[in-house]
C-alpha positions as CSV (number, residue, x, y, z in Angstrom):
1,M,15.9,-22.1,7.2
2,S,13.0,-23.1,9.7
3,E,10.2,-25.9,8.9
4,H,7.8,-25.7,6.4
5,K,4.7,-23.8,7.1
6,V,1.6,-23.3,6.2
7,I,1.1,-19.8,5.1
8,L,-1.7,-17.8,4.5
9,I,-1.4,-14.8,2.0
10,T,-4.6,-12.2,1.2
11,G,-4.2,-9.9,-2.3
12,A,-2.6,-12.8,-3.4
13,S,-3.6,-12.2,-7.1
14,S,-0.8,-10.1,-8.2
15,G,1.7,-7.6,-7.3
16,I,3.4,-8.4,-3.6
17,G,1.1,-11.1,-2.6
18,A,1.7,-13.1,-5.7
19,A,5.4,-12.7,-5.5
20,T,5.2,-13.5,-1.9
21,A,3.4,-17.0,-2.7
22,R,6.1,-17.6,-5.4
23,K,8.9,-17.2,-3.0
24,L,7.2,-19.0,0.0
25,A,6.1,-21.9,-2.1
26,A,9.8,-22.4,-3.9
27,D,11.2,-22.6,-0.4
28,G,9.0,-25.3,0.6
29,H,6.1,-23.8,2.6
30,R,2.5,-24.6,2.0
31,I,0.5,-21.7,0.4
32,F,-3.2,-20.8,0.8
33,L,-4.0,-17.8,-1.3
34,G,-6.8,-15.7,-0.9
35,A,-8.4,-12.9,-2.9
36,R,-11.4,-11.7,-4.9
37,R,-10.4,-12.4,-8.3
38,T,-10.1,-16.0,-8.5
39,E,-9.2,-16.7,-12.1
40,Q,-5.8,-15.3,-11.7
41,L,-5.3,-17.3,-8.2
42,E,-6.2,-20.3,-10.2
43,H,-3.6,-19.5,-12.7
44,L,-0.9,-18.7,-9.8
45,V,-1.9,-22.0,-7.8
46,N,-1.4,-23.9,-11.1
47,E,1.9,-22.2,-11.6
48,L,3.1,-23.2,-8.3
49,V,2.1,-26.7,-8.3
50,E,3.7,-27.3,-11.5
51,A,7.1,-25.8,-10.1
52,G,6.6,-28.6,-7.3
53,G,5.2,-26.6,-4.9
54,T,1.8,-27.2,-2.8
55,A,-0.6,-24.7,-3.2
56,A,-4.6,-24.3,-2.8
57,F,-6.6,-20.9,-2.8
58,R,-10.3,-19.8,-1.8
59,R,-12.0,-16.5,-2.8
60,L,-11.6,-13.9,0.0
61,D,-12.9,-10.5,0.8
62,V,-11.2,-9.2,3.5
63,T,-13.5,-6.9,4.3
64,D,-16.1,-9.7,5.3
65,L,-15.3,-11.1,8.8
66,A,-17.6,-14.4,8.2
67,D,-15.6,-14.8,5.0
68,F,-12.2,-14.6,6.1
69,R,-13.2,-17.0,9.0
70,S,-14.3,-19.5,6.5
71,F,-10.9,-18.7,4.7
72,V,-8.8,-19.7,7.6
73,D,-11.0,-22.6,8.3
74,A,-10.8,-23.9,5.0
75,A,-6.7,-23.7,5.1
76,H,-6.9,-25.4,8.4
77,Q,-9.0,-27.9,7.3
78,Q,-7.0,-28.6,3.8
79,F,-3.3,-28.2,5.6
80,G,-4.1,-29.3,9.6
81,R,-2.8,-26.0,10.8
82,V,-2.4,-22.4,10.2
83,D,1.6,-20.9,11.0
84,V,1.4,-17.7,9.2
85,V,-1.1,-15.3,7.6
86,V,0.0,-12.5,5.6
87,N,-2.4,-9.7,5.5
88,N,-1.6,-8.3,2.3
89,A,-4.6,-6.7,0.8
90,G,-4.9,-3.6,0.4
91,V,-6.0,-0.5,-1.7
92,M,-4.7,3.1,-2.3
93,P,-6.9,5.4,-4.0
94,L,-5.2,8.8,-3.2
95,S,-6.9,12.3,-3.4
96,P,-7.1,15.3,-1.6
97,L,-9.3,15.6,1.7
98,G,-11.0,18.8,-0.4
99,A,-11.9,16.5,-3.1
100,L,-14.4,14.7,-0.8
101,N,-14.0,11.4,-2.2
102,I,-15.7,9.9,1.0
103,D,-16.7,6.5,-0.6
104,E,-12.9,6.0,-1.1
105,W,-11.9,6.7,2.1
106,N,-14.4,4.4,3.4
107,R,-12.8,1.7,1.0
108,M,-9.5,2.4,2.3
109,I,-10.4,2.0,6.0
110,D,-12.6,-1.3,5.1
111,V,-9.6,-3.0,3.4
112,N,-6.5,-1.7,5.0
113,V,-7.7,-1.5,8.9
114,R,-10.9,-3.9,8.7
115,G,-9.1,-6.4,6.4
116,V,-6.1,-6.7,9.1
117,L,-8.6,-7.0,12.1
118,H,-10.3,-9.7,10.3
119,G,-7.2,-11.6,9.6
120,I,-6.3,-11.3,13.3
121,A,-10.1,-12.3,14.6
122,A,-10.4,-15.5,12.1
123,A,-6.6,-16.8,12.9
124,L,-5.7,-15.6,16.6
125,P,-7.9,-18.0,18.0
126,L,-6.4,-20.8,16.1
127,M,-2.9,-19.7,16.6
128,E,-3.5,-19.6,20.5
129,S,-4.8,-23.0,20.4
130,Q,-1.7,-24.4,18.8
131,G,0.7,-22.5,20.7
132,S,2.5,-20.7,17.8
133,G,1.6,-18.5,14.8
134,H,3.0,-15.4,13.2
135,F,0.9,-12.4,11.6
136,V,2.9,-10.8,8.8
137,N,1.0,-7.5,8.3
138,I,2.1,-5.3,5.3
139,A,2.0,-1.3,6.1
140,S,3.8,1.2,3.8
141,V,6.1,4.1,4.1
142,G,3.0,5.9,4.5
143,A,2.9,4.5,7.9
144,Y,5.9,6.9,9.0
145,E,5.2,10.1,7.3
146,V,2.2,11.9,5.8
147,V,1.9,13.4,2.1
148,P,-0.5,15.5,0.3
149,T,-3.4,13.5,-1.3
150,G,-2.3,10.6,1.2
151,A,-4.0,11.7,4.2
152,V,-6.6,8.8,4.4
153,Y,-4.2,6.2,3.2
154,C,-1.4,7.1,5.4
155,A,-3.9,6.8,8.3
156,T,-4.8,3.3,7.6
157,K,-1.2,2.6,7.5
158,F,-0.4,4.2,10.5
159,A,-3.4,2.4,12.0
160,V,-1.7,-1.1,10.8
161,R,1.3,-0.4,12.6
162,A,-0.7,0.5,15.6
163,I,-2.7,-2.5,15.7
164,S,0.5,-4.7,15.0
165,E,2.6,-3.2,18.0
166,G,-0.5,-3.7,20.3
167,L,-0.9,-7.4,19.3
168,R,3.0,-7.7,19.8
169,Q,3.0,-6.8,23.1
170,E,-0.4,-8.6,24.3
171,S,1.3,-12.1,22.8
172,S,2.7,-13.9,25.2
173,G,5.5,-14.7,22.8
174,D,3.9,-17.8,21.3
175,V,2.6,-15.4,18.4
176,R,4.9,-13.5,16.5
177,V,4.2,-10.2,14.5
178,T,6.0,-8.5,11.9
179,V,5.2,-5.3,9.8
180,V,6.8,-5.0,6.5
181,S,6.5,-1.4,4.9
182,P,7.3,-1.4,0.9
183,G,8.5,1.8,-0.3
184,V,7.7,2.5,-4.3
185,T,7.1,-1.1,-5.2
186,E,5.9,-2.4,-8.9
187,S,2.4,-3.1,-8.3
188,E,-1.2,-2.2,-9.2
189,L,-1.8,-0.5,-5.7
190,A,-1.8,2.9,-8.1
191,E,-4.3,2.2,-10.6
192,S,-6.9,2.6,-8.1
193,I,-6.2,6.5,-7.9
194,S,-9.5,8.3,-9.2
195,D,-8.2,11.6,-8.4
196,D,-6.0,13.1,-12.1
197,R,-3.8,15.2,-9.8
198,A,-2.8,12.5,-7.6
199,R,-2.8,9.9,-10.4
200,E,-0.3,11.9,-12.2
201,D,1.9,12.8,-9.1
202,M,2.1,9.2,-8.4
203,K,3.5,8.7,-11.8
204,A,6.6,10.7,-11.1
205,Y,6.9,9.0,-7.7
206,R,6.9,5.7,-9.1
207,A,9.7,6.2,-11.4
208,V,12.3,5.0,-9.1
209,S,10.7,1.2,-8.0
210,I,11.7,-2.0,-7.0
211,P,10.1,-5.3,-8.0
212,A,7.6,-7.2,-5.9
213,A,10.0,-9.7,-5.3
214,A,12.3,-7.6,-3.2
215,I,9.1,-7.3,-0.6
216,A,9.0,-11.2,-1.0
217,N,12.2,-11.6,0.4
218,A,11.4,-9.4,3.0
219,I,8.6,-11.1,4.4
220,A,10.6,-14.6,3.8
221,F,13.3,-13.4,6.0
222,A,10.9,-12.5,8.8
223,V,9.0,-16.0,8.6
224,D,11.9,-18.2,8.2
225,Q,13.6,-17.2,11.7
226,P,13.8,-19.4,14.6
227,S,10.5,-19.6,17.1
228,D,12.0,-17.4,19.6
229,V,12.8,-14.8,17.0
230,D,10.3,-12.2,16.3
231,V,11.4,-9.4,13.4
232,N,9.0,-6.4,14.5
233,E,9.3,-3.9,11.5
234,I,11.2,-4.0,8.2
235,V,11.2,-0.9,5.8
236,V,12.1,-1.7,2.3
237,R,12.9,1.3,-0.2
238,P,14.4,1.4,-3.5
239,A,18.1,2.2,-2.8
240,A,17.6,5.8,-5.4
241,S,14.5,6.5,-3.0
242,V,14.8,9.8,-1.0
243,Q,11.7,9.4,0.8
């Protein structure tokens, strides 16, 4: 494994974010967690520390650029550097476009797209000054295909891929960029679906799923590569999935 790193994780209070924190802390990395639900973050940090890891947290709203900058600054002050940012925070309130759930569209754009851009804006200058860094942006299989009720959600995940590829091309090689795209994964993501039909369809779709730890393992693989190796995209699906 490569040297131990300082790794920031957004959306870390549950699901993929929490599983990634557990995996990377167990691997010896120093973990700084962000999410809006600080009670869950506090419990998770205590768990990681009791297991022998190094971890801290700060409340984070990824839709607020100033707050994201403060989050990165806090991690830098505590640990002296920022090596990796895992842009994991995301929401998925699926619905048909005809339902005109415009507030939900805007929420997905704010969290799934602006949240990633804010993470880049907050951490990229520091990584460039260090001469190294790594963004791991969590997309979805929805970044490769569009399904009914998922037009806006898939659009946000297509955007994550586009932003990530653009950043990769613009980086000199000092800053690495990885997109990890989960298939159906055990998480709270589907609980944000307010549309009745979309919620029922998602229950059937999620009948076959993989644990969040499977995505955490993929993230750890990308993070632990030598500095001259950039794992650009990883798609992780249940073996039984047909989509």
